[in-house]
C-alpha positions in Angstrom: 0.0 0.0 0.0 1.1 3.5 -0.7 3.0 4.9 2.3 0.9 8.1 2.0 -2.2 6.2 2.8 -3.0 4.7 6.2 -5.7 2.0 6.7 -8.7 2.9 8.8 -11.5 0.6 10.1 -13.9 3.5 10.4 -15.8 4.8 7.4 -15.8 8.5 6.7 -18.6 10.2 8.7 -19.7 12.2 5.6 -18.4 12.7 2.1 -19.1 13.3 -1.6 -19.0 10.3 -4.0 -17.8 10.4 -7.5 -17.1 7.6 -10.0 -14.6 7.2 -12.9 -15.1 3.9 -14.6 -15.2 1.2 -12.0 -13.3 3.2 -9.4 -15.4 4.9 -6.7 -13.8 7.5 -4.5 -15.3 8.8 -1.3 -13.8 12.1 -0.1 -14.1 13.5 3.4 -13.0 17.1 3.2 -12.7 17.6 6.9 -10.5 14.6 7.7 -9.0 13.8 4.4 -10.5 10.3 4.3 -10.5 8.4 1.0 -12.4 5.2 0.1 -11.2 3.4 -3.0 -13.6 0.6 -4.0 -14.7 0.1 -0.4 -11.2 0.2 1.2 -11.1 3.1 3.7 -7.8 5.0 4.0 -6.7 8.2 5.5 -4.4 10.6 3.6 -1.7 12.3 5.6 -1.5 15.1 3.0 -4.2 17.7 2.3 -6.6 16.9 -0.5 -5.8 18.4 -3.9 -7.2 21.9 -4.4 -9.5 20.5 -7.1 -11.6 18.8 -4.5 -11.9 21.8 -2.2 -15.4 23.3 -2.2 -15.9 27.0 -2.7 -19.4 28.4 -2.3 -21.0 29.2 -5.6 -21.8 32.7 -4.4 -18.0 33.3 -4.0 -17.4 32.5 -7.6 -19.9 35.0 -9.1 -17.9 38.2 -8.6 -14.9 36.5 -10.2 -17.0 35.4 -13.1 -18.5 38.9 -13.4 -15.1 40.4 -13.7 -13.9 37.8 -16.3 -16.9 38.1 -18.5 -17.1 41.8 -18.6 -13.3 42.1 -19.2 -13.0 39.5 -21.9 -16.5 38.8 -23.2 -18.1 35.4 -23.5 -16.0 34.3 -26.4 -12.8 35.4 -24.7 -13.4 33.5 -21.5 -12.5 29.8 -21.5 -13.2 27.3 -18.8 -9.4 27.0 -18.4 -9.2 30.7 -17.8 -12.0 30.5 -15.2 -10.3 27.6 -13.5 -7.1 29.7 -13.3 -8.9 32.7 -11.9 -10.9 30.7 -9.3 -8.1 28.3 -8.4 -10.7 25.5 -8.9 -10.3 22.5 -11.2 -12.7 22.0 -14.1 -14.4 19.1 -12.2 -15.3 21.5 -9.3 -16.5 24.2 -11.7 -18.8 21.7 -13.5 -20.1 20.5 -10.1 -21.3 24.1 -9.5 -22.3 24.7 -13.1 -23.2 21.5 -14.9 -24.2 23.5 -18.0 -20.7 24.7 -18.4 -19.7 28.2 -19.5 -23.3 29.2 -20.7 -24.6 28.4 -17.2 -21.8 30.4 -15.6 -22.8 33.4 -17.6 -26.5 32.9 -16.9 -25.6 32.9 -13.2 -23.4 36.0 -13.7 -26.3 37.9 -15.3 -28.6 37.0 -12.4 -25.9 38.2 -10.0 -25.4 41.5 -11.8 -29.1 42.0 -12.2 -29.6 41.7 -8.5 -27.0 44.4 -7.9 -28.7 46.6 -10.6 -32.1 46.2 -9.1 -30.9 47.0 -5.6 -28.6 50.0 -6.6 -30.2 51.5 -9.7 -33.9 50.4 -10.2 -34.8 50.8 -6.5 -33.3 54.3 -6.4 -35.2 55.3 -9.5 -38.4 53.9 -8.1 -38.0 55.6 -4.7 -39.7 58.9 -3.7 -38.0 62.3 -4.1 -37.2 64.8 -6.8 -36.3 63.4 -10.2 -33.0 65.3 -10.2 -32.0 63.7 -6.9 -32.8 60.2 -8.1 -30.9 60.7 -11.3 -27.9 62.0 -9.3 -28.0 58.9 -7.1 -28.3 56.7 -10.2 -25.2 58.3 -11.8 -23.2 58.0 -8.5 -24.0 54.2 -8.4 -23.1 53.8 -12.1 -19.8 55.5 -11.5 -19.1 53.0 -8.8 -20.1 50.1 -11.0 -17.9 51.2 -13.9 -15.1 52.5 -11.7 -15.4 56.0 -13.2 -15.2 54.6 -16.7 -12.3 52.2 -16.2 -14.4 49.1 -16.3 -16.5 47.9 -19.3 -20.2 47.1 -19.4 -21.0 43.4 -19.3 -24.1 43.8 -21.4 -22.1 45.6 -24.1 -19.7 42.6 -24.4 -22.7 40.3 -24.9 -23.9 42.1 -28.1 -21.1 40.6 -30.2 -19.8 37.1 -31.1 -21.5 33.9 -30.0 -23.1 35.5 -27.0 -25.3 37.8 -29.1 -27.4 34.9 -30.4 -27.5 33.0 -27.1 -28.1 35.9 -24.6 -29.7 38.5 -26.8 -33.1 38.3 -25.1 -31.5 38.6 -21.6 -29.6 41.7 -22.7 -32.7 43.2 -24.4 -34.8 42.7 -21.2 -32.2 44.4 -19.1 -32.0 47.4 -21.3 -35.7 47.7 -21.6 -36.1 47.6 -17.8 -33.5 50.3 -17.4 -35.1 52.5 -20.1 -38.6 52.0 -18.5 -37.3 53.0 -15.1 -35.7 56.2 -16.3 -38.7 57.1 -18.5 -41.1 56.5 -15.6 -39.3 59.0 -13.4 -39.5 61.6 -16.2 -43.2 60.9 -16.9 -43.9 61.3 -13.2 -42.2 64.7 -13.4 -44.6 65.7 -16.2 -42.7 64.9 -19.4 -44.8 63.4 -22.2 -44.3 59.7 -22.5 -42.7 59.8 -26.0 -40.2 62.4 -24.9 -39.5 60.6 -21.7 -38.7 57.4 -23.6 -36.4 59.4 -26.0 -34.5 61.0 -23.1 -34.1 57.6 -21.5 -32.6 56.2 -24.7 -30.3 59.3 -25.0 -29.1 58.7 -21.4 -28.0 55.1 -22.1 -26.4 56.2 -25.4 -24.4 58.8 -23.5 -23.5 56.3 -20.8 -22.3 53.6 -23.3 -20.5 56.2 -25.5 -18.7 57.6 -22.4 -17.5 54.1 -21.4 -16.2 53.4 -24.9 -14.4 56.8 -25.2 -12.9 56.7 -21.7 -11.5 53.2 -22.2 -10.4 54.0 -25.7 -8.6 57.1 -24.6 -7.4 55.6 -21.3 -8.9 58.5 -19.5 -11.8 58.7 -17.1 -12.5 62.4 -17.9 -15.2 61.8 -20.6 -17.1 59.4 -18.4 -16.9 61.7 -15.3 -18.1 64.6 -17.4 -21.1 62.7 -18.8 -22.1 61.4 -15.3 -21.8 64.9 -13.9 -24.0 66.4 -16.7 -26.5 63.7 -17.2 -28.9 64.4 -14.2 -29.6 67.9 -15.3 -29.8 67.0 -19.0 -32.5 64.4 -18.1 -34.4 67.0 -16.1 -34.4 69.9 -18.6 -37.8 71.7 -18.7 -39.4 69.5 -16.1 -40.7 70.6 -12.7 -39.3 68.0 -10.3 
């Protein structure tokens, strides 16, 4: 028997089973217990990192960063494995659907942030100008004053466009509707409110592209500073 394994008469109190061919392995992550085809052994060394569990929620910020930096086509499972320090088997345990499921989970994660930090602010009470100012402050945080790209923008090209188009469309429509609702509440005709909402997102996305292209946060900061007042031109609240 391998000197690194010590026999044990007691089975592992708990574990996760996996099979590869006829070989069944039972892992106990607390005590390092391994069962090979029914023979119980205890490892002296820590288990390989591939077998260490990481909560799924911990992975989502990492996935969010990868997908918005590199896009769907630019992120491989190998790159995700390197960034999370998890082996592919562990990643597929969390996301059986592979990279597509990882991005779906990332979109849900980012949507939760957006609802809590943008949509709830726009739906709150208060003057339209104040709500738009808070919106721009949160957007500046999300995009690090123009240094970080937009996840949705990266999903409008390549393979992701056909797979995730409807998700991107719903997100944009929700953002447009929230901005337009504030403007309509303040007395702007619905058609003009919709147009201003569209112009606001055009300004936001254009500022992101220009700031990253010029390697300068100045365009983004200028647009975020001016946007609340531009949205509120000729309205009462």
